[in-house]
OpenMM code with the backbone's topology and positions (N, CA, C; nanometers):
from openmm import Vec3, app, unit

residues = "UNK UNK UNK UNK UNK UNK UNK UNK UNK UNK UNK UNK UNK UNK UNK UNK UNK UNK UNK UNK UNK UNK UNK UNK UNK UNK UNK UNK UNK UNK UNK UNK UNK UNK UNK UNK UNK UNK UNK UNK UNK UNK UNK UNK UNK UNK UNK UNK UNK UNK UNK UNK UNK UNK UNK UNK UNK UNK UNK UNK UNK UNK UNK UNK UNK UNK UNK UNK UNK UNK UNK UNK UNK UNK UNK UNK UNK UNK UNK UNK UNK UNK UNK UNK UNK UNK UNK UNK UNK UNK UNK UNK UNK UNK UNK UNK UNK UNK UNK UNK UNK UNK UNK UNK UNK UNK UNK UNK UNK UNK UNK UNK UNK UNK UNK UNK UNK UNK UNK UNK UNK UNK UNK UNK UNK UNK UNK UNK UNK UNK UNK UNK UNK UNK UNK UNK UNK UNK UNK UNK UNK UNK UNK UNK UNK UNK UNK UNK UNK UNK UNK UNK UNK UNK UNK UNK".split()
positions = [
    Vec3(3.0692, 4.7501, 1.8455),
    Vec3(3.0605, 4.6581, 1.7713),
    Vec3(3.1860, 4.5776, 1.7417),
    Vec3(3.1922, 4.4669, 1.7666),
    Vec3(3.3030, 4.3655, 1.7510),
    Vec3(3.4286, 4.4166, 1.6259),
    Vec3(3.5280, 4.3775, 1.5790),
    Vec3(3.6023, 4.4638, 1.4334),
    Vec3(3.5977, 4.2600, 1.3799),
    Vec3(3.5712, 4.3140, 1.2924),
    Vec3(3.6186, 4.1820, 1.2131),
    Vec3(3.6825, 4.0532, 1.2700),
    Vec3(3.8109, 4.1052, 1.3193),
    Vec3(3.9139, 4.0311, 1.3381),
    Vec3(3.8774, 3.9986, 1.4412),
    Vec3(3.8465, 4.0276, 1.5188),
    Vec3(3.8271, 4.0008, 1.6495),
    Vec3(3.7372, 3.8720, 1.6744),
    Vec3(3.5622, 3.9477, 1.6023),
    Vec3(3.4635, 3.8245, 1.5768),
    Vec3(3.4975, 3.7003, 1.5156),
    Vec3(3.6118, 3.7084, 1.4363),
    Vec3(3.6437, 3.5999, 1.3511),
    Vec3(3.6927, 3.4662, 1.4410),
    Vec3(3.8328, 3.5553, 1.4846),
    Vec3(3.9026, 3.5254, 1.6077),
    Vec3(3.8449, 3.4822, 1.7522),
    Vec3(3.6988, 3.5213, 1.8010),
    Vec3(3.6386, 3.4471, 1.8577),
    Vec3(3.5816, 3.3593, 1.7872),
    Vec3(3.4914, 3.3126, 1.7009),
    Vec3(3.4292, 3.2407, 1.6436),
    Vec3(3.6083, 3.1011, 1.6132),
    Vec3(3.6505, 3.1326, 1.5927),
    Vec3(3.7302, 3.0291, 1.5852),
    Vec3(3.7638, 2.9516, 1.6910),
    Vec3(3.8270, 3.0457, 1.7933),
    Vec3(3.8279, 3.0069, 1.9617),
    Vec3(3.7326, 2.8708, 1.9551),
    Vec3(3.5762, 2.9319, 1.9457),
    Vec3(3.4541, 2.8462, 1.9704),
    Vec3(3.4784, 2.7419, 1.8393),
    Vec3(3.5352, 2.7508, 1.7458),
    Vec3(3.5138, 2.6288, 1.6450),
    Vec3(3.5743, 2.5178, 1.7005),
    Vec3(3.7085, 2.5803, 1.7762),
    Vec3(3.8366, 2.5188, 1.8346),
    Vec3(3.8027, 2.4450, 1.9321),
    Vec3(3.7039, 2.4781, 1.9857),
    Vec3(3.6837, 2.4134, 2.1396),
    Vec3(3.5878, 2.3066, 2.0877),
    Vec3(3.4800, 2.3446, 2.0167),
    Vec3(3.4204, 2.2106, 1.9698),
    Vec3(3.4566, 2.1284, 1.8712),
    Vec3(3.5752, 2.1172, 1.7974),
    Vec3(3.6472, 2.0837, 1.7257),
    Vec3(3.7006, 1.9231, 1.8745),
    Vec3(3.7922, 2.0081, 1.9453),
    Vec3(3.8651, 1.9181, 2.0606),
    Vec3(3.7527, 1.8220, 2.1131),
    Vec3(3.6073, 1.8932, 2.1614),
    Vec3(3.5340, 1.7778, 2.1920),
    Vec3(3.4511, 1.6780, 2.1117),
    Vec3(3.4534, 1.6838, 1.9950),
    Vec3(3.4470, 1.6125, 1.8677),
    Vec3(3.5892, 1.5052, 1.8698),
    Vec3(3.7143, 1.5474, 1.8832),
    Vec3(3.7756, 1.4558, 1.8578),
    Vec3(3.8288, 1.3511, 1.9910),
    Vec3(3.7611, 1.3879, 2.1018),
    Vec3(3.7921, 1.3407, 2.2122),
    Vec3(3.6879, 1.2298, 2.1988),
    Vec3(3.5391, 1.3011, 2.1817),
    Vec3(3.4180, 1.1994, 2.1739),
    Vec3(3.4912, 1.0645, 2.0552),
    Vec3(3.5463, 1.1029, 1.9265),
    Vec3(3.5850, 1.0389, 1.8575),
    Vec3(3.6965, 0.8959, 1.9151),
    Vec3(3.7737, 0.9712, 1.9865),
    Vec3(3.8498, 0.8837, 2.0597),
    Vec3(3.7699, 0.7864, 2.1467),
    Vec3(3.6299, 0.8034, 2.2103),
    Vec3(3.6071, 0.7396, 2.3269),
    Vec3(3.5074, 0.6203, 2.2219),
    Vec3(3.4755, 0.7152, 2.1211),
    Vec3(3.3866, 0.6351, 2.0591),
    Vec3(3.5002, 0.5040, 2.0117),
    Vec3(3.5965, 0.5532, 1.9082),
    Vec3(3.7215, 0.4007, 1.9377),
    Vec3(3.7073, 0.3487, 2.0411),
    Vec3(3.7228, 0.3588, 2.1899),
    Vec3(3.7382, 0.2809, 2.2964),
    Vec3(3.6018, 0.1541, 2.2892),
    Vec3(3.5273, 0.2354, 2.2654),
    Vec3(3.4132, 0.1610, 2.2602),
    Vec3(3.3503, 0.0578, 2.1653),
    Vec3(3.3903, 0.0739, 2.0646),
    Vec3(3.3965, 0.0152, 1.9485),
    Vec3(3.4982, -0.1442, 1.9930),
    Vec3(3.6354, -0.0796, 2.0057),
    Vec3(3.7500, -0.1708, 2.0940),
    Vec3(3.6356, -0.3021, 2.1675),
    Vec3(3.5579, -0.1954, 2.2793),
    Vec3(3.5212, -0.3021, 2.3539),
    Vec3(3.4169, -0.3220, 2.3463),
    Vec3(3.2868, -0.3366, 2.2096),
    Vec3(3.2107, -0.3645, 2.1842),
    Vec3(3.1028, -0.3059, 2.2494),
    Vec3(3.0737, -0.1745, 2.3200),
    Vec3(3.0266, -0.1469, 2.4264),
    Vec3(2.9470, -0.0484, 2.3776),
    Vec3(2.8040, -0.1126, 2.2976),
    Vec3(2.7086, -0.0661, 2.2138),
    Vec3(2.6468, 0.0380, 2.3207),
    Vec3(2.5803, 0.0282, 2.4567),
    Vec3(2.4982, 0.1220, 2.5219),
    Vec3(2.6104, 0.2568, 2.5345),
    Vec3(2.7130, 0.2341, 2.5429),
    Vec3(2.8052, 0.3630, 2.5517),
    Vec3(2.7888, 0.4714, 2.3905),
    Vec3(2.8205, 0.3893, 2.2960),
    Vec3(2.8206, 0.3972, 2.1481),
    Vec3(2.7134, 0.4875, 2.1272),
    Vec3(2.5729, 0.4395, 2.1569),
    Vec3(2.4650, 0.4910, 2.1637),
    Vec3(2.4377, 0.6441, 2.2034),
    Vec3(2.4805, 0.6541, 2.3834),
    Vec3(2.5046, 0.7702, 2.3900),
    Vec3(2.6415, 0.8414, 2.3495),
    Vec3(2.6922, 0.8271, 2.2826),
    Vec3(2.7996, 0.9099, 2.2262),
    Vec3(2.7892, 0.9426, 2.0846),
    Vec3(2.7128, 0.9139, 2.0085),
    Vec3(2.6537, 0.9124, 1.8802),
    Vec3(2.5752, 1.0514, 1.9034),
    Vec3(2.4958, 1.0172, 2.0243),
    Vec3(2.3603, 1.1603, 2.0150),
    Vec3(2.4592, 1.2872, 2.0777),
    Vec3(2.5670, 1.2794, 2.1106),
    Vec3(2.6501, 1.4224, 2.1694),
    Vec3(2.7320, 1.4604, 2.0587),
    Vec3(2.7989, 1.3463, 1.9410),
    Vec3(2.8762, 1.3704, 1.8588),
    Vec3(2.7985, 1.4691, 1.7611),
    Vec3(2.6429, 1.3946, 1.7172),
    Vec3(2.5780, 1.4808, 1.6513),
    Vec3(2.5482, 1.6308, 1.6797),
    Vec3(2.5402, 1.6581, 1.7761),
    Vec3(2.4813, 1.8094, 1.8479),
    Vec3(2.6538, 1.8493, 1.8200),
    Vec3(2.7238, 1.8140, 1.8523),
    Vec3(2.9142, 1.9017, 1.8675),
    Vec3(2.8786, 1.9014, 1.6882),
    Vec3(2.8678, 1.8175, 1.6067),
    Vec3(2.8136, 1.8029, 1.4268),
    Vec3(2.7656, 1.9344, 1.3968),
    Vec3(2.6748, 1.9368, 1.4550),
    Vec3(2.5556, 2.0703, 1.4337),
    Vec3(2.6480, 2.2153, 1.5093),
    Vec3(2.6493, 2.2028, 1.5949),
    Vec3(2.7158, 2.3288, 1.6219),
    Vec3(2.8495, 2.3584, 1.5760),
    Vec3(2.9616, 2.2457, 1.5412),
    Vec3(3.0309, 2.3029, 1.3932),
    Vec3(3.0043, 2.3560, 1.3220),
    Vec3(2.9025, 2.3296, 1.2274),
    Vec3(2.8733, 2.3453, 1.0973),
    Vec3(2.7868, 2.4553, 1.1024),
    Vec3(2.7177, 2.5656, 1.2470),
    Vec3(2.6553, 2.6860, 1.2374),
    Vec3(2.7883, 2.7656, 1.2244),
    Vec3(2.8965, 2.7693, 1.3355),
    Vec3(2.9976, 2.7792, 1.3257),
    Vec3(3.0790, 2.8228, 1.2097),
    Vec3(3.1366, 2.7161, 1.1688),
    Vec3(3.1737, 2.7506, 1.0167),
    Vec3(3.0691, 2.8486, 0.9736),
    Vec3(2.9531, 2.8437, 0.8932),
    Vec3(2.8619, 2.8991, 0.8709),
    Vec3(2.8924, 3.0661, 0.8981),
    Vec3(2.9153, 3.0989, 1.0099),
    Vec3(2.9061, 3.2144, 1.0683),
    Vec3(3.0378, 3.2466, 1.0339),
    Vec3(3.1116, 3.1857, 1.0183),
    Vec3(3.2471, 3.2511, 0.9495),
    Vec3(3.2385, 3.2554, 0.8634),
    Vec3(3.1913, 3.1337, 0.7528),
    Vec3(3.2243, 3.2216, 0.6865),
    Vec3(3.1024, 3.3219, 0.5930),
    Vec3(2.9952, 3.3827, 0.6135),
    Vec3(2.9171, 3.5035, 0.6325),
    Vec3(3.0251, 3.6022, 0.6869),
    Vec3(3.0997, 3.6235, 0.7612),
    Vec3(3.1518, 3.7277, 0.7774),
    Vec3(3.3031, 3.7597, 0.7498),
    Vec3(3.3075, 3.6240, 0.6987),
    Vec3(3.4186, 3.6585, 0.5841),
    Vec3(3.3707, 3.7155, 0.4813),
    Vec3(3.3007, 3.6690, 0.3974),
    Vec3(3.2390, 3.7444, 0.2335),
    Vec3(3.1570, 3.8684, 0.3294),
    Vec3(3.1597, 3.9157, 0.4077),
    Vec3(3.1003, 4.0375, 0.4553),
    Vec3(3.1883, 4.1419, 0.4304),
    Vec3(3.3776, 4.0825, 0.4746),
    Vec3(3.4530, 4.1507, 0.5127),
    Vec3(3.5391, 4.1794, 0.3416),
    Vec3(3.4493, 4.0655, 0.2755),
    Vec3(3.5682, 4.1029, 0.1196),
    Vec3(3.5832, 4.0058, 0.0458),
    Vec3(3.6106, 3.9106, 0.1884),
    Vec3(3.7183, 3.7742, 0.1368),
    Vec3(3.6300, 3.6649, 0.1020),
    Vec3(3.6985, 3.5682, 0.0401),
    Vec3(3.6087, 3.4531, -0.0488),
    Vec3(3.5738, 3.3473, 0.1323),
    Vec3(3.4553, 3.3532, 0.0997),
    Vec3(3.3847, 3.2738, 0.2293),
    Vec3(3.4395, 3.0811, 0.1970),
    Vec3(3.5361, 3.0511, 0.2551),
    Vec3(3.6227, 2.9313, 0.2298),
    Vec3(3.7232, 2.9154, 0.3128),
    Vec3(3.8025, 2.8072, 0.3256),
    Vec3(3.9063, 2.8121, 0.4012),
    Vec3(4.0520, 2.8911, 0.3199),
    Vec3(3.9997, 2.9111, 0.1763),
    Vec3(4.1322, 2.9836, 0.1255),
    Vec3(4.0673, 3.1469, 0.1923),
    Vec3(3.9711, 3.1890, 0.2107),
    Vec3(3.9248, 3.3160, 0.2537),
    Vec3(4.0347, 3.3309, 0.3667),
    Vec3(3.9624, 3.2022, 0.4800),
    Vec3(4.0124, 3.2078, 0.5766),
    Vec3(4.2052, 3.2115, 0.6053),
    Vec3(4.2594, 3.1553, 0.4601),
    Vec3(4.4066, 3.1801, 0.4480),
    Vec3(4.4623, 3.3098, 0.4602),
    Vec3(4.3643, 3.3962, 0.3779),
    Vec3(4.3824, 3.5441, 0.3260),
    Vec3(4.3664, 3.6400, 0.4640),
    Vec3(4.2632, 3.5820, 0.5334),
    Vec3(4.2291, 3.6790, 0.6692),
    Vec3(4.3700, 3.6427, 0.7711),
    Vec3(4.4388, 3.5314, 0.7634),
    Vec3(4.5084, 3.4953, 0.8699),
    Vec3(4.6642, 3.5497, 0.8118),
    Vec3(4.6288, 3.5757, 0.7118),
    Vec3(4.7798, 3.6571, 0.6894),
    Vec3(4.8222, 3.8033, 0.7340),
    Vec3(4.6315, 3.8646, 0.8175),
    Vec3(4.7058, 3.9864, 0.8831),
    Vec3(4.6119, 4.0021, 1.0075),
    Vec3(4.5908, 3.8385, 1.0455),
    Vec3(4.5441, 3.8676, 1.1890),
    Vec3(4.6115, 3.8204, 1.2762),
    Vec3(4.6038, 3.8658, 1.3871),
    Vec3(4.7021, 3.8383, 1.5660),
    Vec3(4.7490, 3.7190, 1.5247),
    Vec3(4.8773, 3.7008, 1.5780),
    Vec3(4.9227, 3.5090, 1.6210),
    Vec3(4.8825, 3.4567, 1.6950),
    Vec3(4.8104, 3.4751, 1.7748),
    Vec3(4.6607, 3.3935, 1.8280),
    Vec3(4.5632, 3.3546, 1.7708),
    Vec3(4.5096, 3.4047, 1.6848),
    Vec3(4.4015, 3.3648, 1.6244),
    Vec3(4.4419, 3.3015, 1.4745),
    Vec3(4.6184, 3.2928, 1.4399),
    Vec3(4.6145, 3.2499, 1.3524),
    Vec3(4.6711, 3.1124, 1.3844),
    Vec3(4.7190, 3.1299, 1.5035),
    Vec3(4.7370, 2.9471, 1.5814),
    Vec3(4.6307, 2.9165, 1.6287),
    Vec3(4.4912, 2.9929, 1.6563),
    Vec3(4.4258, 2.9107, 1.6618),
    Vec3(4.3287, 2.8475, 1.5570),
    Vec3(4.3457, 2.9431, 1.4494),
    Vec3(4.3215, 2.8557, 1.3119),
    Vec3(4.4156, 2.7155, 1.2747),
    Vec3(4.5249, 2.7236, 1.2800),
    Vec3(4.6289, 2.6393, 1.2475),
    Vec3(4.6140, 2.5145, 1.3641),
    Vec3(4.5495, 2.5231, 1.4628),
    Vec3(4.4930, 2.4369, 1.5854),
    Vec3(4.3451, 2.3746, 1.5203),
    Vec3(4.2746, 2.4189, 1.4787),
    Vec3(4.1493, 2.4203, 1.4233),
    Vec3(4.1774, 2.3197, 1.2983),
    Vec3(4.2526, 2.3631, 1.2013),
    Vec3(4.2733, 2.2677, 1.1469),
    Vec3(4.3417, 2.1850, 1.1111),
    Vec3(4.4310, 2.1380, 1.2288),
    Vec3(4.4936, 2.0327, 1.3201),
    Vec3(4.4252, 1.8936, 1.3359),
    Vec3(4.3182, 1.9920, 1.3912),
    Vec3(4.2225, 1.9238, 1.4671),
    Vec3(4.1030, 1.8473, 1.3820),
    Vec3(4.0783, 1.9032, 1.2752),
    Vec3(3.9988, 1.8242, 1.1603),
    Vec3(4.0794, 1.6963, 1.1033),
    Vec3(4.1731, 1.7231, 1.1150),
    Vec3(4.2852, 1.6278, 1.0326),
    Vec3(4.2475, 1.5188, 1.1270),
    Vec3(4.3280, 1.5340, 1.2724),
    Vec3(4.2391, 1.4489, 1.3713),
    Vec3(4.1368, 1.3375, 1.3561),
    Vec3(4.0155, 1.4635, 1.3424),
    Vec3(3.9306, 1.4093, 1.3541),
    Vec3(3.8368, 1.3037, 1.2132),
    Vec3(3.9017, 1.3149, 1.1304),
    Vec3(3.9003, 1.2756, 1.0104),
    Vec3(3.9604, 1.1544, 1.0144),
    Vec3(4.0664, 1.1474, 1.0266),
    Vec3(4.1314, 1.0331, 1.0680),
    Vec3(4.0959, 0.8797, 1.1666),
    Vec3(4.0415, 0.9751, 1.2952),
    Vec3(3.9825, 0.8776, 1.4087),
    Vec3(3.8168, 0.8326, 1.3330),
    Vec3(3.8033, 0.9148, 1.2450),
    Vec3(3.6685, 0.8681, 1.2236),
    Vec3(3.6770, 0.7769, 1.0633),
    Vec3(3.7812, 0.8013, 1.0336),
    Vec3(3.8058, 0.6555, 0.8989),
    Vec3(3.8651, 0.5452, 1.0103),
    Vec3(3.9353, 0.5747, 1.1181),
    Vec3(3.9156, 0.4398, 1.1974),
    Vec3(3.8296, 0.3675, 1.2806),
    Vec3(3.7576, 0.4582, 1.3015),
    Vec3(3.6553, 0.4324, 1.3468),
    Vec3(3.5273, 0.3209, 1.2755),
    Vec3(3.5564, 0.3764, 1.1567),
    Vec3(3.4652, 0.3440, 1.0634),
    Vec3(3.5398, 0.1734, 0.9591),
    Vec3(3.6143, 0.1938, 0.9801),
    Vec3(3.7147, 0.0391, 0.9629),
    Vec3(3.6354, -0.0222, 1.0615),
    Vec3(3.6348, -0.0066, 1.2028),
    Vec3(3.6185, -0.0615, 1.3266),
    Vec3(3.4756, -0.1410, 1.3256),
    Vec3(3.4260, -0.0102, 1.1955),
    Vec3(3.2448, -0.0084, 1.2394),
    Vec3(3.2308, -0.1587, 1.1419),
    Vec3(3.2686, -0.1672, 1.0354),
    Vec3(3.2546, -0.2586, 0.9643),
    Vec3(3.3289, -0.3970, 0.9769),
    Vec3(3.4342, -0.4041, 1.0783),
    Vec3(3.4514, -0.5839, 1.1501),
    Vec3(3.3473, -0.5840, 1.2005),
    Vec3(3.3349, -0.4731, 1.3092),
    Vec3(3.1781, -0.5427, 1.3731),
    Vec3(3.0927, -0.5907, 1.2709),
    Vec3(3.0671, -0.5022, 1.1799),
    Vec3(2.9555, -0.5462, 1.0981),
    Vec3(2.9562, -0.7213, 0.9974),
    Vec3(3.1092, -0.6913, 0.9956),
    Vec3(3.1445, -0.8251, 0.9041),
    Vec3(3.1099, -0.9446, 1.0187),
    Vec3(3.1556, -0.9560, 1.0918),
    Vec3(3.1677, -1.0286, 1.2137),
    Vec3(2.9869, -1.0598, 1.2265),
    Vec3(2.9062, -0.9524, 1.2718),
    Vec3(2.7492, -0.9974, 1.2963),
    Vec3(2.7042, -1.0553, 1.1689),
    Vec3(2.7199, -1.0131, 1.0127),
    Vec3(2.6860, -1.1144, 0.9505),
    Vec3(2.7624, -1.2529, 0.9505),
    Vec3(2.8613, -1.2433, 0.9763),
    Vec3(2.9096, -1.4252, 0.9887),
    Vec3(2.8450, -1.4784, 1.0729),
    Vec3(2.7874, -1.4183, 1.1867),
    Vec3(2.6948, -1.4865, 1.2710),
    Vec3(2.6024, -1.4914, 1.2515),
    Vec3(2.5102, -1.4031, 1.1814),
    Vec3(2.3851, -1.4495, 1.0984),
    Vec3(2.3710, -1.5219, 1.0218),
    Vec3(2.4656, -1.5893, 0.9247),
    Vec3(2.4880, -1.6698, 0.8118),
    Vec3(2.5038, -1.7979, 0.9280),
    Vec3(2.5752, -1.8219, 1.0212),
    Vec3(2.5961, -1.9016, 1.0693),
    Vec3(2.4341, -2.0061, 1.1238),
    Vec3(2.3536, -1.8464, 1.2323),
    Vec3(2.2816, -1.8907, 1.2963),
    Vec3(2.1552, -1.9407, 1.2015),
    Vec3(2.1705, -1.8749, 1.0558),
    Vec3(2.0536, -1.9252, 0.9535),
    Vec3(2.1042, -2.0588, 0.8480),
    Vec3(2.1691, -2.0951, 0.9312),
    Vec3(2.2364, -2.2303, 0.8456),
    Vec3(2.2799, -2.2528, 0.7225),
    Vec3(2.3622, -2.1027, 0.6527),
    Vec3(2.4209, -2.0761, 0.5207),
    Vec3(2.5678, -2.1757, 0.5550),
    Vec3(2.5529, -2.2169, 0.4496),
    Vec3(2.7130, -2.3395, 0.4281),
    Vec3(2.8096, -2.2663, 0.4332),
    Vec3(2.9141, -2.3424, 0.5117),
    Vec3(3.0992, -2.2747, 0.5463),
    Vec3(3.1713, -2.2801, 0.4386),
    Vec3(3.1451, -2.2423, 0.3769),
    Vec3(3.2547, -2.2415, 0.2718),
    Vec3(3.2374, -2.3812, 0.1568),
    Vec3(3.3252, -2.4493, 0.0519),
    Vec3(3.2655, -2.5513, -0.0093),
    Vec3(3.2724, -2.4690, -0.0966),
    Vec3(3.2438, -2.5838, -0.2139),
    Vec3(3.1833, -2.5132, -0.3675),
    Vec3(3.0406, -2.5458, -0.3673),
    Vec3(2.9940, -2.4340, -0.3552),
    Vec3(2.8135, -2.4529, -0.3540),
    Vec3(2.8084, -2.3495, -0.4712),
    Vec3(2.7262, -2.4249, -0.5731),
    Vec3(2.6293, -2.3265, -0.6514),
    Vec3(2.4883, -2.3518, -0.6980),
    Vec3(2.4298, -2.2560, -0.6943),
    Vec3(2.3018, -2.2090, -0.6619),
    Vec3(2.2543, -2.2466, -0.8103),
    Vec3(2.0731, -2.2833, -0.7948),
    Vec3(2.0208, -2.3442, -0.9096),
    Vec3(2.0795, -2.3240, -1.0604),
    Vec3(2.0985, -2.2212, -1.0626),
    Vec3(2.1051, -2.1310, -1.1962),
    Vec3(2.2864, -2.1481, -1.2197),
    Vec3(2.3334, -2.2318, -1.1891),
    Vec3(2.4640, -2.2703, -1.1901),
    Vec3(2.5942, -2.1848, -1.1556),
    Vec3(2.5132, -2.1037, -1.1036),
    Vec3(2.6244, -1.9819, -1.0341),
    Vec3(2.6821, -2.0214, -0.8557),
    Vec3(2.8228, -1.9780, -0.8358),
    Vec3(2.8436, -2.0160, -0.7429),
    Vec3(2.7761, -1.9176, -0.6661),
    Vec3(2.7292, -2.0165, -0.5082),
    Vec3(2.6522, -1.9338, -0.4465),
    Vec3(2.7568, -1.8508, -0.3437),
    Vec3(2.6996, -1.7385, -0.2797),
    Vec3(2.7928, -1.6603, -0.1620),
    Vec3(2.8588, -1.7714, -0.0790),
    Vec3(2.9915, -1.7540, -0.0672),
    Vec3(3.0836, -1.8603, 0.0766),
    Vec3(3.0862, -1.7087, 0.1673),
    Vec3(3.0732, -1.7825, 0.2823),
    Vec3(3.0955, -1.7369, 0.3586),
    Vec3(3.2171, -1.8119, 0.4531),
    Vec3(3.3196, -1.7118, 0.5411),
    Vec3(3.4779, -1.7550, 0.6097),
    Vec3(3.4435, -1.8631, 0.6872),
    Vec3(3.5053, -1.9499, 0.7012),
    Vec3(3.4941, -2.1001, 0.7489),
    Vec3(3.5354, -2.0558, 0.9230),
    Vec3(3.5670, -1.9449, 0.9734),
    Vec3(3.5460, -1.9239, 1.0914),
    Vec3(3.4607, -1.9750, 1.2024),
    Vec3(3.4779, -1.9913, 1.3074),
    Vec3(3.3503, -2.0467, 1.3822),
    Vec3(3.3656, -1.9668, 1.4925),
    Vec3(3.1643, -1.9521, 1.5116),
    Vec3(3.0934, -1.8528, 1.5694),
    Vec3(3.1735, -1.8698, 1.6901),
    Vec3(3.2284, -1.8206, 1.7755),
    Vec3(3.2313, -1.7700, 1.9540),
    Vec3(3.1511, -1.6935, 2.0194),
    Vec3(3.1056, -1.7557, 2.1108),
    Vec3(2.9717, -1.6910, 2.1989),
    Vec3(2.9872, -1.7020, 2.3075),
    Vec3(3.0361, -1.5363, 2.4038),
    Vec3(3.0767, -1.6032, 2.5569),
    Vec3(3.1156, -1.4092, 2.5732),
] * unit.nanometer
topology = app.Topology()
chain = topology.addChain("A")
for resn in residues:
    res = topology.addResidue(resn, chain)
    for name in ("N", "CA", "C"):
        topology.addAtom(name, app.Element.getBySymbol(name[0]), res)
């Protein structure tokens, strides 16, 4: 039977590989968002979901192993474990935390890009539906009507 140290180190190594795959996919997603490649985005989303599910399973297993060994089932427990672990395992844990930060930032930027696409799509829909483009428009209740930007739709 594996010791807790080697089992956790192996699990962290698996998490590290999964996190690197996630970061790579998020970078690909960002390129697709910049290039408006919707078809490629669909495929990436499926892959991303599988990786996130796997990472969740691995983290839950890590927390169970920590709790079983008397550590807190949390990142703080991992820090306690790391204080007595092999240097390579400690480095893998640090690398995993770094990749998690990278993934979080990439996801934040990708969310902003998605928001920009949604805003452009909404503006295009407003134009197609004949919504007024700027000006002081008031609704029947005397309140200002929603105003859209005065940008022109470019199709091509």
